N, C-alpha and C positions, 0 to 999 in steps of 0.2 A: 259036363265036361272041365278037366285041369285049364287053366290059363296056361297061356304060351309062355315059352321062359324068357324069350328077349322083345326087344321092341319090334323088330322085323318080323318074326311070328305074330304078334299081338297086330301089327298094322295089316300083315298078308289076312288074318282072318277077319278083321272088320272090314277090310276090301271083299270078301266075298259074302259076308253078311250083307253089306250094302248093295252089292250087285244083286242079291235076293231080294230084298225090300226093293230096290226099282223095279225090276222085272214085275214084282208083284202090284205094285202101284200103277205101272205103266198098264198091266193087263187091266185093271180096274177103271183106268180112264179110258182104255180102249173100248171097253164094254159100255160104258156110257153110263156112269152112275146119276141116278133123275134126282140127286139133290145137289143143288149149284156151291150148298156151302161145303159139300163133300168134295165134290170137284175141284173148288178153288183148294182146299188143304190138302188134296192130294200134287196139286200143283205145286204148292210152297215146299212139301215134303220131298218130292222129287227133286226140284232146285236144291234143297239144302242137301241131301244126299250125292247130287252130283257135284256139288261144290266142295264135300267132305271128300269123297273119292278121288278129286283131282288133288286135293292136299295129300291124301295118302300115295297117291300114284309119284307124286313129287319127293316127298319123303323117302318113298321106296328106293326111286331111282339114284337120289343124293347118297343111300345109305350104299348101295350098290357100287357105286363109282369109290365112295370111301373103303370101302370092302377091296375092291380091286387096286386102289391104290396101297393099301397096307399090306397086300399079296406080293405085288410088284415089289414093292420096298424089303421084304422079307425074304425075296429070293434073290435079290440083288446084294442083301446083307450077308446071305449064306453061301453065294456065289460071284465072289469078285473077280 
């Protein structure tokens, strides 16, 4: 699959991939892995993915605000 063209697309793609990973890890935890080390590793991976997902959401929100601000600025510049 070709890489996205801009940062926003990259973040959106990563967000989708992380959501899929989280779902997979959570299912495995819910199904009760018999190995303690595996359960601990899954817990760590879930926390790491949740933290990264929060970072991505924050960056996307900031990017969206920036884009809206730029659009508003462009509209006022073209329609005084």
